[in-house]
C-alpha positions as MATLAB code, in Angstrom:
seq = 'MKTKIKKQIQKQTDLEKINVEMTIEPEELKGLKSASYVNKDHFFLKKLFQERHPGIPCLIEYEATGISHSDLERLKKFTKKRKNRIENIEVMPSNIPHFTFGTTMDSRGYVACTDRTGLFHIKITDDNKLRDIYLLKRLIGSGKNTFVQALYCTDYETQKIFLKFNRQKDKGSDKPKHGIYDGLALQNPSGGYYLKYKKLNVPTPPVMHQGVKNVTLSLENYFLTKERYLRNGKSGSKRVLMYGNAGSGKTTLAYQIAKKYEKTHCVFFATNILAISLHTELCARHKVPTIIIAEECDKWMGAVDHDGRADGQVKAFLDGYMSHRNTAGEFSLLITNYPEKIEKTILFRPGRIHERILIGPLDAEHVILVAKHYFRDEKGKLLCPEKELKFLAKLDLTGAQVENIAAMSVDAINGTDQKICQEVIQKVIKDFSEAVSHVKEYQDEKTIVEQAWSRSEVGFGM';
ca = [
     -77.717    2.707  -78.701;
     -80.260    5.153  -77.210;
     -77.417    7.331  -75.887;
     -75.831    7.464  -79.377;
     -79.182    8.462  -80.942;
     -79.669   11.152  -78.298;
     -76.214   12.599  -79.034;
     -76.987   12.665  -82.764;
     -80.338   14.416  -82.131;
     -78.650   16.927  -79.814;
     -75.921   17.603  -82.421;
     -78.533   18.115  -85.150;
     -80.455   20.478  -82.856;
     -77.301   22.517  -82.180;
     -76.593   22.802  -85.917;
     -80.154   23.908  -86.643;
     -79.837   26.485  -83.887;
     -76.653   27.872  -85.551;
     -78.476   28.130  -88.864;
     -81.344   30.068  -87.268;
     -79.028   32.393  -85.341;
     -77.091   33.237  -88.493;
     -80.247   34.729  -89.998;
     -81.415   36.661  -86.888;
     -79.805   39.947  -85.932;
     -78.165   39.785  -82.464;
     -79.381   41.940  -79.594;
     -76.378   44.251  -79.951;
     -77.579   45.345  -83.400;
     -80.929   46.682  -82.216;
     -81.147   50.411  -82.751;
     -78.697   50.417  -85.674;
     -80.263   51.598  -88.946;
     -77.906   49.341  -90.950;
     -75.236   46.883  -90.065;
     -72.439   45.563  -92.274;
     -71.568   41.903  -92.508;
     -68.564   42.682  -90.292;
     -70.824   43.749  -87.433;
     -73.238   40.852  -87.892;
     -70.450   38.260  -88.162;
     -68.658   39.799  -85.178;
     -71.630   39.525  -82.868;
     -72.582   36.086  -84.169;
     -69.093   34.638  -83.562;
     -68.875   36.262  -80.154;
     -72.222   34.796  -79.121;
     -71.320   31.370  -80.555;
     -68.029   31.298  -78.635;
     -69.572   32.467  -75.353;
     -72.336   29.869  -75.532;
     -69.909   27.018  -76.237;
     -67.136   28.207  -73.895;
     -68.734   30.221  -71.058;
     -66.420   32.192  -68.802;
     -63.503   32.304  -71.295;
     -62.658   35.801  -72.645;
     -62.663   35.736  -76.458;
     -60.654   37.567  -79.098;
     -62.100   38.696  -82.461;
     -59.768   39.313  -85.402;
     -60.949   40.850  -88.668;
     -59.293   40.404  -92.083;
     -57.102   37.628  -90.745;
     -54.078   37.112  -92.995;
     -52.689   33.678  -93.751;
     -55.990   31.944  -92.981;
     -56.795   30.601  -96.441;
     -58.093   27.045  -96.510;
     -54.926   25.750  -98.207;
     -52.819   27.428  -95.499;
     -54.888   25.718  -92.799;
     -54.559   22.315  -94.452;
     -50.788   22.747  -94.848;
     -50.562   23.842  -91.211;
     -52.534   20.760  -90.162;
     -50.095   18.486  -92.040;
     -47.124   20.405  -90.585;
     -48.309   19.842  -86.983;
     -49.576   16.284  -87.553;
     -46.739   14.514  -85.667;
     -46.350   17.164  -82.968;
     -47.610   17.036  -79.408;
     -49.449   20.310  -79.954;
     -51.251   20.156  -83.297;
     -54.315   21.093  -85.312;
     -56.605   18.136  -84.735;
     -59.388   18.880  -87.203;
     -60.934   21.513  -89.497;
     -64.681   20.939  -89.312;
     -67.093   22.504  -91.810;
     -70.098   23.845  -89.870;
     -73.493   24.339  -91.523;
     -74.532   27.960  -92.004;
     -76.458   30.190  -94.390;
     -73.149   31.350  -95.948;
     -72.581   29.684  -99.371;
     -69.705   27.196  -99.318;
     -67.798   28.399 -102.371;
     -64.423   26.825 -103.298;
     -61.784   28.814 -105.225;
     -60.089   25.907 -107.025;
     -57.462   23.446 -105.813;
     -53.660   23.233 -105.736;
     -51.122   20.422 -105.348;
     -48.000   20.855 -103.254;
     -44.570   19.260 -103.794;
     -45.568   16.175 -101.778;
     -48.644   15.511 -103.879;
     -51.257   16.782 -101.395;
     -54.335   18.386 -102.957;
     -55.754   21.365 -101.095;
     -58.473   23.959 -101.684;
     -56.936   27.348 -102.381;
     -59.680   28.963 -100.309;
     -63.289   28.450  -99.228;
     -66.141   30.481  -97.800;
     -68.364   29.332  -94.955;
     -68.192   28.642  -91.225;
     -65.389   26.437  -89.868;
     -64.439   25.009  -86.484;
     -60.677   24.513  -86.005;
     -59.766   22.152  -83.155;
     -56.277   22.393  -81.627;
     -54.777   19.809  -79.262;
     -52.651   21.422  -76.531;
     -51.230   18.938  -73.990;
     -54.274   16.654  -74.445;
     -56.566   19.658  -74.022;
     -58.803   20.708  -76.904;
     -58.831   24.366  -77.900;
     -61.175   25.995  -80.423;
     -61.101   28.605  -83.168;
     -64.235   29.604  -85.094;
     -63.545   30.972  -88.561;
     -66.147   32.679  -90.747;
     -65.421   33.623  -94.366;
     -67.794   35.196  -96.872;
     -67.664   36.946 -100.255;
     -68.024   40.722 -100.083;
     -68.624   43.139 -102.972;
     -69.283   42.365 -106.606;
     -67.484   42.157 -109.948;
     -63.814   43.121 -109.828;
     -64.245   44.421 -106.265;
     -65.179   40.988 -104.882;
     -62.986   39.739 -102.038;
     -63.098   37.208  -99.205;
     -63.703   38.652  -95.753;
     -62.158   36.570  -92.969;
     -63.152   36.830  -89.304;
     -62.201   34.413  -86.552;
     -62.867   34.159  -82.844;
     -60.882   32.377  -80.142;
     -59.384   32.965  -76.699;
     -56.026   34.625  -76.058;
     -54.063   31.455  -75.195;
     -55.299   29.634  -78.314;
     -54.375   32.671  -80.403;
     -50.799   32.501  -79.091;
     -50.550   28.787  -79.919;
     -51.997   29.345  -83.407;
     -49.529   32.158  -84.175;
     -46.680   30.001  -82.876;
     -47.703   27.222  -85.313;
     -47.560   29.683  -88.202;
     -44.124   31.000  -87.198;
     -42.725   27.469  -86.903;
     -44.157   26.474  -90.299;
     -42.815   29.591  -92.012;
     -39.396   29.092  -90.472;
     -39.231   25.435  -91.474;
     -40.935   25.451  -94.873;
     -39.421   28.473  -96.618;
     -35.780   27.716  -95.809;
     -33.922   27.168  -99.102;
     -32.237   23.776  -99.216;
     -28.958   22.719 -100.781;
     -29.421   21.567 -104.353;
     -30.379   22.935 -107.773;
     -33.711   24.749 -108.144;
     -35.675   27.190 -110.215;
     -38.616   29.103 -108.817;
     -41.900   30.745 -109.692;
     -43.019   33.956 -107.976;
     -46.704   33.616 -107.042;
     -49.127   36.055 -105.445;
     -51.055   35.017 -102.372;
     -54.643   36.117 -101.575;
     -53.416   38.946  -99.343;
     -51.539   40.561 -102.268;
     -47.998   39.621 -101.267;
     -45.620   37.388 -103.213;
     -44.004   34.099 -102.306;
     -41.568   31.792 -104.111;
     -42.445   28.252 -105.135;
     -39.256   26.205 -105.574;
     -38.901   23.353 -108.054;
     -35.961   20.945 -107.929;
     -33.981   20.645 -111.182;
     -31.944   17.891 -112.759;
     -29.469   19.595 -115.074;
     -27.370   17.831 -117.722;
     -23.611   17.476 -117.286;
     -21.999   17.861 -120.733;
     -18.267   18.581 -120.790;
     -17.135   22.211 -120.936;
     -14.052   22.902 -123.022;
     -13.374   26.629 -123.214;
     -10.478   28.872 -122.302;
     -12.818   31.181 -120.332;
     -13.929   28.506 -117.872;
     -10.929   29.113 -115.615;
     -11.752   32.812 -115.189;
     -15.355   32.121 -114.097;
     -14.568   29.259 -111.710;
     -11.656   31.177 -110.163;
     -13.887   34.229 -109.575;
     -16.469   32.034 -107.840;
     -13.948   30.196 -105.664;
     -12.162   33.396 -104.617;
     -15.460   35.032 -103.660;
     -16.474   32.371 -101.134;
     -12.938   32.400  -99.689;
     -12.978   36.186  -99.174;
     -16.693   37.031  -98.933;
     -16.107   39.046  -95.738;
     -14.665   41.946  -97.747;
     -17.985   42.192  -99.623;
     -19.748   42.556  -96.254;
     -17.696   45.546  -95.069;
     -19.413   48.845  -94.251;
     -22.816   47.176  -94.022;
     -22.899   46.022  -97.651;
     -25.118   43.154  -98.799;
     -22.177   40.787  -99.335;
     -23.176   39.814 -102.864;
     -20.958   39.590 -105.929;
     -22.267   39.765 -109.504;
     -20.365   38.523 -112.551;
     -21.585   39.131 -116.110;
     -20.816   36.246 -118.474;
     -21.440   37.235 -122.090;
     -20.713   35.956 -125.577;
     -22.262   34.597 -128.755;
     -25.005   31.980 -128.622;
     -23.582   28.467 -128.437;
     -20.296   29.479 -126.860;
     -20.904   27.306 -123.775;
     -22.185   29.789 -121.168;
     -25.209   27.742 -120.089;
     -23.213   24.512 -120.178;
     -20.651   26.083 -117.850;
     -23.495   27.180 -115.556;
     -24.711   23.570 -115.418;
     -21.215   22.411 -114.512;
     -20.995   24.961 -111.680;
     -24.444   23.927 -110.421;
     -23.466   20.253 -110.242;
     -20.225   21.077 -108.452;
     -21.853   23.143 -105.690;
     -25.284   21.502 -105.300;
     -24.355   19.661 -102.061;
     -23.024   22.735 -100.239;
     -25.043   25.641 -101.733;
     -28.524   26.470 -102.938;
     -28.068   26.949 -106.699;
     -30.981   28.942 -108.125;
     -31.781   29.395 -111.832;
     -33.892   32.492 -112.530;
     -35.002   34.690 -115.429;
     -36.614   37.662 -113.634;
     -35.750   40.097 -110.868;
     -38.817   39.304 -108.700;
     -37.866   35.622 -108.294;
     -34.250   36.615 -107.567;
     -35.326   39.149 -104.942;
     -37.591   36.659 -103.147;
     -34.879   33.989 -103.233;
     -32.145   36.270 -101.875;
     -34.445   37.403  -99.071;
     -35.033   33.799  -97.955;
     -31.335   32.879  -98.200;
     -30.354   35.972  -96.204;
     -32.987   35.252  -93.541;
     -31.804   31.662  -93.060;
     -28.095   32.328  -93.763;
     -27.930   29.875  -96.668;
     -25.021   30.274  -99.145;
     -26.394   30.632 -102.648;
     -25.294   30.802 -106.281;
     -27.793   32.547 -108.561;
     -27.654   31.810 -112.287;
     -29.673   34.417 -114.179;
     -30.011   33.534 -117.845;
     -31.062   36.188 -120.391;
     -30.424   38.875 -117.801;
     -30.626   41.570 -120.509;
     -34.429   41.157 -120.423;
     -34.703   42.724 -116.953;
     -31.518   44.844 -116.972;
     -32.320   46.435 -120.331;
     -34.314   49.522 -121.262;
     -37.966   49.664 -120.204;
     -38.809   53.211 -121.299;
     -38.351   55.436 -124.346;
     -35.258   57.089 -122.882;
     -33.419   53.752 -122.748;
     -33.458   53.474 -118.956;
     -33.871   50.319 -116.894;
     -36.343   49.865 -114.062;
     -35.429   51.889 -110.972;
     -36.066   48.971 -108.624;
     -33.587   46.835 -110.581;
     -30.904   49.493 -110.082;
     -31.784   49.821 -106.402;
     -31.466   46.049 -105.979;
     -28.092   45.982 -107.765;
     -26.862   48.947 -105.714;
     -27.545   46.989 -102.547;
     -29.882   49.160 -100.493;
     -32.964   47.174 -101.610;
     -31.190   43.796 -101.521;
     -30.737   41.528  -98.520;
     -27.524   41.065  -96.528;
     -26.462   37.432  -96.623;
     -23.503   36.697  -94.361;
     -23.293   33.141  -95.778;
     -22.526   34.437  -99.271;
     -24.439   35.306 -102.441;
     -22.822   34.945 -105.877;
     -24.761   35.891 -109.021;
     -23.748   34.695 -112.479;
     -25.535   36.909 -115.012;
     -25.674   35.367 -118.503;
     -26.509   37.119 -121.774;
     -25.931   36.904 -125.529;
     -26.711   40.606 -125.902;
     -24.701   42.742 -123.456;
     -25.397   45.792 -125.631;
     -29.070   45.619 -124.547;
     -28.136   46.164 -120.895;
     -28.445   49.783 -119.812;
     -25.078   51.517 -119.807;
     -25.378   52.753 -116.209;
     -25.725   49.117 -115.120;
     -23.154   47.672 -117.496;
     -20.340   50.136 -116.766;
     -21.060   51.730 -113.389;
     -18.732   50.247 -110.714;
     -20.447   48.222 -108.012;
     -23.524   47.062 -109.872;
     -21.607   44.419 -111.814;
     -18.255   43.458 -110.307;
     -16.715   41.482 -113.188;
     -17.367   41.046 -116.914;
     -16.098   37.806 -118.497;
     -16.268   37.133 -122.224;
     -17.016   33.584 -123.343;
     -16.217   34.058 -127.018;
     -15.036   31.796 -129.863;
     -12.766   28.904 -128.929;
      -9.018   29.347 -129.168;
      -6.936   26.953 -131.318;
      -6.262   24.482 -128.512;
      -9.892   24.195 -127.390;
     -11.301   23.991 -130.941;
      -9.334   20.759 -131.438;
     -10.429   19.399 -128.051;
     -14.093   20.076 -128.853;
     -13.751   18.648 -132.382;
     -12.185   15.441 -131.029;
     -15.120   15.152 -128.632;
     -17.878   15.483 -131.269;
     -16.217   13.693 -134.208;
     -16.710   10.295 -132.562;
     -19.068    7.374 -133.097;
     -21.322    5.714 -130.506;
     -18.403    3.604 -129.231;
     -16.136    6.635 -128.726;
     -13.916    6.012 -131.755;
     -12.739    9.000 -133.819;
     -14.558    9.267 -137.148;
     -11.444   10.590 -138.888;
      -7.714   11.013 -138.168;
      -6.921   13.947 -135.874;
      -4.819   15.632 -138.605;
      -8.015   16.119 -140.697;
      -9.398   18.364 -137.933;
      -6.391   20.644 -137.402;
      -7.529   23.236 -139.968;
     -10.516   24.023 -137.697;
      -8.084   25.694 -135.272;
      -7.701   28.558 -137.757;
     -11.436   29.346 -137.690;
     -13.369   31.375 -135.123;
     -15.829   28.738 -133.943;
     -17.990   28.201 -130.882;
     -18.588   24.812 -129.312;
     -22.128   24.662 -130.737;
     -20.791   25.368 -134.227;
     -18.231   22.554 -133.991;
     -20.975   20.174 -132.787;
     -23.184   21.211 -135.721;
     -20.341   20.757 -138.233;
     -19.675   17.254 -136.887;
     -23.350   16.250 -137.202;
     -23.641   17.636 -140.746;
     -20.399   15.916 -141.792;
     -21.792   12.560 -140.719;
     -25.006   13.286 -142.674;
     -22.972   14.250 -145.760;
     -21.249   10.863 -146.065;
     -24.228    8.690 -145.131;
     -25.114    6.370 -148.006;
     -21.810    7.020 -149.805;
     -18.388    5.421 -149.922;
     -16.746    8.624 -148.666;
     -15.006    8.999 -145.335;
     -14.859   12.123 -143.210;
     -11.813   14.187 -144.135;
     -10.777   17.834 -144.371;
     -12.349   18.247 -147.842;
     -15.727   16.891 -146.670;
     -15.715   19.145 -143.586;
     -14.749   22.203 -145.642;
     -17.569   21.539 -148.109;
     -20.050   21.195 -145.235;
     -18.907   24.539 -143.783;
     -19.124   26.219 -147.221;
     -22.630   24.869 -147.936;
     -23.817   25.879 -144.495;
     -22.362   29.399 -144.841;
     -24.076   29.866 -148.214;
     -27.409   28.675 -146.802;
     -27.113   31.123 -143.916;
     -26.248   33.936 -146.384;
     -29.394   33.203 -148.413;
     -31.516   33.324 -145.270;
     -29.916   36.624 -144.240;
     -30.496   38.121 -147.696;
     -34.145   37.070 -147.526;
     -34.487   38.660 -144.070;
     -32.840   41.880 -145.298;
     -35.114   42.057 -148.345;
     -38.169   41.373 -146.202;
     -37.117   44.111 -143.787;
     -36.760   46.619 -146.653;
     -40.244   45.724 -147.939;
     -41.771   45.964 -144.440;
     -40.168   49.365 -143.848;
     -41.406   50.659 -147.217;
     -44.895   49.330 -146.491;
     -44.975   50.951 -143.073;
     -44.044   54.345 -144.604;
     -46.578   54.156 -147.439;
     -50.000   55.734 -147.229;
     -53.106   53.629 -146.815;
     -54.649   52.686 -150.182;
     -53.123   52.558 -153.658;
     -50.161   54.868 -154.252;
     -49.912   56.645 -157.600;
];
């Protein structure tokens, strides 16, 4: 009991000594008119290490990257079951304020501080031998120029082990896995960007369109002959533009492709060039075959300046010399309802987009197939004879339009003695078309008024 009390008293004495030393300038600073926090922290850490580990040459590193508190906690969890691991991250008392910059939750549900200031003692187990790193972090500057200064001290062998941990974690944690994902590009404290993946569960509605064959054949042929896209040092990627009116089935087809390839490829849904670039870099690094589905691609391939030009980095990425060479294969399916918004030098220049596939209105055969699918009750029974639907084959309709017509036809006969027939469906289409015309007329009139108002002078015109 006395021995335990003595150890506690000795520990408290050591901590008080650290607190005092943090406020006293070291001997090395005598003679200097002024000393920055870097100098003071440097000499303090050096003295702390030498007193605790005499005879071991120490290494000081300033502005250490990848040493945020959340990174350390993730690294601790990563090495938890290994023979060599981070044993503990101890918070040491000091006169530096312990300020926490919020918390985050990872995919496994672990909560971690994004970053903290203060003095920390990192203990590493190496073949049953304890090794030590002393990390000191403080806020420097003020206002918008405030940043966290990181300085840590350890010996050369511990430094090698610590860097090896980081390399192993990066190699294991950022490898894209097979499945369906989207991703968010986030900025880390050092200013760089990283990609946070999120697993997706996409629906699997049927796709009935004459253009499906062209898209699936292009995809299959690419992965069979991807070597020809790698010739002459090229990136190996293939980009296909899939365009057409809203509701024609483009996204539904993308879902179908994703479900088909999720067990053998990393299928990635994205809406911006930064997320795509980060994803392709990771897939190229780890040689993971990937299918990228970029919806609303006109938003980042369209004009960004007054001359109607797209971003130069987008063009450089599409040209290949700023993209990443993936020998496992990279297929991009670019989806848009507005191909006219894409810059012409991207849309028509050979090499930036390899194929352009129109997913337009359904042909006669597929209109009937889609109609037979949607004109059914909950038990799968047709709501009307097939002959009542044949006139739809003469109309230019998308799958979404047929679905909408079916739903409105059911609403039209609810509460009546009528049954769904050609006359009911035709009336539904006519009423819907007239309603849309009224809305369009209102929009046109409103646009005329807004344009006149914008041209008029301020005040009351005479």
